[in-house]
N, C-alpha and C positions, 0 to 999 in steps of 0.2 A: 243726559238723563240721570236722574238721582239714583244711586245704588240702593237696592233693597235687599234684605236678607234672603228673600225668596229667589233671588237671582245669584246667590252665592254659589261657587263651585264646591267649596269645602262645607260640610256640615258644621265645622267649627264656627265659621263666619255666617252660617245660615241657620239651620234648625236649632243648634245649640249655643247660638251667640249670647243669648241672655244668661247662660250658666258659666260662661268663660269670659265675660265682659271685662272683668278685672285684669285679665292678662294682657288686654290691649295696651295698658299703660306701660307694659314691659316689652312686648314682642311685636308690636305693630311697626310698620315703616317709620311712622312719625316718632315713636318711641325710641327706635334705634338712632334716628337722627338727633334726637334730644339728648341721648346718652353720649353720643359723640361730641356734641357741643359741650356738654357738661365736662367731659375729660379734657378737651382742648382748653377750656376756660380755666380749670383747676390746675392744669399743667403750666399755663402762663403765669398764674399767680404764684405757684411754687417756684418758678424760675426767677420772679421778681424778689422772692424772699431769699433766693439762693445765690444769685450772681451779684457781686459787689456793685457793678455800675447800674444795676437795675433796681437796687433797693432804694426805697423812697419815693419811687415814681407813682406808687399807688396809695393815694389817700384813702381813708375809710369810705368816703363817699364813692370814689371810683371802684373800690373793691366791692362794695355792696352792689353797685350798678353792674359790675361784671357777673356776680352771682345771679342777678336778676335775669341776665340773658338766658340761662338754662332753667331757672326756677320759674320764670314766667314765660317760658317758651310756648308759642301758640301754633295752631295749625297754619296760620299765615306765615309764620317763620319757616315752617317745614316746607311750605309750597314755594317760598323764595329760594330755599336751598335746592329743591327739585328743579326750579327754573334754572339756577346756576349749573346744575348737573347736566342739563340738556346741552350746554355749551362745552363744559369740561369733559363730559362723558366719564367722570370720576367722582364717585359719591363722597369720599372723604375730603378730596380737594375742594369740593363744593362747600363743605362745612367750613373749611379754612377760609375761603373767600367771603362767606357770609359773616363769619366773626370779625374779619378785617373791616367789612362795611360797618359793623357796630363799633369798632374801634375808632373809626373816623368821627362817629357821633360822640364818642366819649373824649375826644381830644387825645387819643393815644395813637395818632397816625405814625409818629416817629418810632414807636415801639411794636408796630403790628407785624414786623417781620420776625418777631419772636413767637408769634402764633405758629404752632406746628414746627418749632425750631428743632432741627436735627432729627426729626421723626420720619418714620415711614407710616403708611396708612394702617399697617397691621399694629402698630403701637397703640393706635386709637381703637381699632376693632377688637384687638385682643385684651383690652381692658374694659371696653363698653360691654361686650358680650358676657364675660364672667360676671360683671357687676350687675347686669340686668337679670341674669340667671339667679345669682345670689339674692338679690331683692325680691324677685318673684317667688322663689322658694320660700324665703322668710315671711313675706307679707301675704301671700295668697295660698301656696300649697300647704305650708306647715299648720296654719290655723284650721284648714279643712281636714287635713290628715289627723291632727290632734283631736279634733271634734269627733272623728270616727272612732279613735282609740278610746275616748271618754265614753262614747255611746256603747262600745263593746264592754268596757269595764263595768258600766251600770248594769248591763245584762248578766255579766258573769257573777256579780254580787246578788242580783235579783233572783237568779236561777241556781244559786249555789248548792241547794239542797234538793233539786229536782232530779230524781233518778232517771236514768235513760238507758235503753239497751244499746250497747256499742256494737259496731259491725267491723270486722276485719275481713277483707276480701269480699265484702258485701254480705257476709253471713253473720248470724248472731254470735256475739262475744261477750266476754266479761263486762258486766254493766259498768256504767260510769255515771257521772253527773253533768247535766247539761251546762251548768255554770262553769265547771272545769274545762269543758270542751271549748267554750268561748274564751276562757282565760288563756288557753293555748295560743289563740290568735293575738290577744293582747300582748302576751310575752313575746311572740315572734315579731310583731310590729314594733314594739318598744325597742328590741334589740337592734333593729335596722334603723330606727330613729336615732339611736345613739351614734351609729356609724355615719349616718347622713350628717348629723350636727358636727361630728368631728372632722369631716373632710375639709381640707382647705380649698378655697376658690383661688385659683392662681391665674396670673396674667404674664403676658410677654411684654417687655418694654426695654428695648435696646437698639433702636435704629434699624437701618436697612437690611442688615444680615445678623443682627443680634450682638454686634461688637462695639457699639457707641462710636462708629467710625467718625461721623459728622461732629458729634459732640467733642470727641477727643482732639480733632484737628483744630476746632475753634477755640477750646479751652483745655489744653493738654494737661494743666496742672490740677484740674478739678476731679474730685472723686465722684465720677458719674454713677459708678455702681452703687455707691451708698445713697446718692440722691435718688436714683430710680427705685431702689428698694424702700426708701422712706415714702416716696410719693405714691407708690403702688399700695403700700400699707395704709396710707391715709384714705384710700378708697375702700378699705375693708378687704383687700386682697393680698395675696402673697406673690412676690415676683419670682419667676422661673429664672434661675441664675445663668443657665446655659440654653441658648435657643438658636434656631436658624432665624429667618425673617419672621416666622410665625410662631405662635404657641406650640408647645409640644403636645398639648391637649390631653395629656395623660390623666390629670386630676379631673378635667371635665369628663373624660371617658369613665373614670371611677364614679363620678356622681351619677352618670347615666346608668352604670351597673347597679348601683344601690337602689335607684329608682325602679330598675327592672325587677330587682329581688322583692321590693315592696309590692310591686304590682303582681308578681307571681303569687305571693302570700294572699293578696286580695282576691285573685282569681280562685284560689283554693277556698277562700271564705265564701265567695259568691256561689260557688258549686255546691258547698255543704248546705247553705241555706236553701238552695234550690231543691236539693234532695230532701231536707227536712220538710219543706213545704209539700213536696210530692208525697211524702210519707204521712202527711196529715199531722205532723208534730206542731206545725204552726198553721193557723188560718191567717188570712190577710184582711185588713180592714176594707170594707166595701164602701166605696165612694159613689155618691149619687151621680148618675149620668155616665159613669165610666162604662166602657164595653171591653170585655175580655177577648171575645171572638166575634168575628162578623157573621158567623153561622151558628155558633153554639152559645145560647144565652146564659147558660149557667156558669161559664168560665171566668175565673179570677186568676189571671196568669202572673207568675213571678217576674213581671217584665223589668223591674228595676235591677234585679240581680243579673238578668240576662243582658241588659243594656251595659251594666258595669263590666261584665265579662268580656263583652265585644270591644269596648273602648279600651280596656286594659290590654287586650291582645294587640290592637293597633298601636298603642303607645309603645309597647315593648318591642314591636317590630322596628319602629323608628329609633327608639333608644338604642337597640342593638346596632343598627346601621351607623348611628352617629358615633357610638363607642368604638366600633371597628374601623371606621373610615378616617375620622378626624386626626388621629395620631400618625397617619401615614401621609407623607408628601414628598414629591420627587426632589432631590437635592436640597437646596436652600428654601425652595417653595414652589409649588404649583398652585393654581387658583381654585382647585376643586373645593377647598375648605370654605371659600367665600360663599358660594351658592348654598352649600350644605348648612353652614352656620345660620342662615336665615330661616331654617326650619326648627330651630331648637324649641320654639314655643309650641309647636304642633304636639309632640308627646305629652308635654305638660298640660296642654289643654285637654287632651283625651283623658289623661289621669284625673284631671279635675272633674270632668264630666262623670267619671266612674265614681269618684269619691262621693259626689253629690247623689248619684243614683243608689250607691250602697247605703248612705245614711237615710235616704228617702225609703228604700225598701225595708231597712231595719226598723224604721219608725212605724211601719205598717203591720209588722208581724204580731200575731196574737197567740200566745202559748196555749196549746190544746193539751192540758195535763192528762186528760182521759185517754188520748191516743197513745201517749208515752206509757201510761199505766198498763193499758191493755197489751201493748207490745211486750212489756216485761212479763206480764202474766201468761202470755202465750209461749214463753220461752224459758221455762224452768230448767232446761237442759243446761243453761249457762252456769248454774251453781255446781256443775260437775267439777270444775277446777278447784273450787273451795273445798268440796267434800274429799277429793283424792288427795289434796295437799295436807288436810288434817289427818287422814289415814297414813300418809307417809310419815308425818310427825309421830304417829303412834306406832310405827313399825309394822303396819298392817301389810300382808303380803300382796304384791302386785295390785296396788290400789288404782293406778292409772288404767290398767287393763280392765279392772272390774267396772269402773265408770264408762270406760269405752264400750264395753258390752252392753251396758244399760242404754247409753245415749246415742250411739252411732248407729241408728236405724231410721227408717223413714216414718216411724210411728211418732205421734206427738208425745212429748214428755211433760206430764202434768205434775201439779203439786203432789197429787196422791202417789204417782209413780216414784217420785223422789222419797216421799214418806215411807212407802213400803220398802224401798231399797235400804234406807237408813235402819229400819226396824229389823231387817234381816242380817245386819252385820254382826259379827261376833266381837263387839266392843262393849265397853261399860255403858250403863245408862247415862252417866255424866256426859260422855263423848256423844252419844246419840242426841241428848238434849242440846248440846252445843251445835250439833249439825242441824238439828231441827229449826234452830233459831235463824238459820241462813235462808234468805229468799232473794229472788232477783231484784227485789226493791231495795234491800240494804246491803247487798254485796257490791259496794261501790268503792272500796279502797279507801285511801287517805285523802 
């Protein structure tokens, strides 16, 4: 029976498959197999360039055909490896045997025992996984994330001079500007982006228990640590100098922690826009045929921001588990990291869904300037901070207490109430004029 997305257990491969399709090239079973084949082939080529008795066996044509094994890797190739795995009951060994079959076709039968030479399966896994994560982040996540930052930066500039009532503890507070509030998110996300881009992607590569035992016994005079560092660096990774059989996973955990912080900021963003919409600061574009509620025809719900928040929460749950679990393994290794590693694409998929939802939601908001204006107009009490600060400057006795007595009541503080208060102050006309120029609409700081 042919698989259909309607039958998927996970919404990543079901409902949201179209949004995360690009990640299949990095995190599917076929993709993992392809990455393993790639590392094995590149390792063999590196050995042929390194070991004196192997130098010269690879002509340009042979080298090109070796690269073609992973560059032109097909679903049929992956199925062949899975067929071999049913016999070996070992996924990486199946890759080795598959490559050896290809070597026979290439006339490299005499050299095929240098496939997977001196390695353990984790030398392949712990290069393949960080490589796929690095490339997925670079080619899929970062373009979408950068697009969101650009979108927010556009709004920050567009709304730079739009005055808005601020709220601390949910209560009216000193006014701000809508553009500046959006700029806060731009700044926060850009700071995390710097950290994300600065993080090294590291790999384990050192034999069965990290000591190059097999390499050293076969070629004791060779500088295997230098070779391994160079090889891993050629993949765009950095080699972890001291490990057990498996990666220490510390840098991978650091990556998940950064992605978690990014998502926390995005949850904050989603909730703020949800609130702005509920406060009528934004309308949402109405699309023909859309339904907001099955019962209430008038509703246009902020579903994109809600969808984003939910997916970000799921992503962070998995990121947190991965970051806390992967660096822990009994003695030289237990197998728990193997099954856990297969899920690294799951939180990235949920993050990607959230990014797309946020960008969609932001693309639908329509600024309701009148709502922002009226909110400020109904809250003249917020200029009390400005007035008492000017009075402090002028040495006026107990200015804070004077404004507190005026404003800390349950009565509405209107423009007239502020005007009358200023007129009753024992200060010069120039100071009164200075204070009269202050309104909730222009008291927005720098």
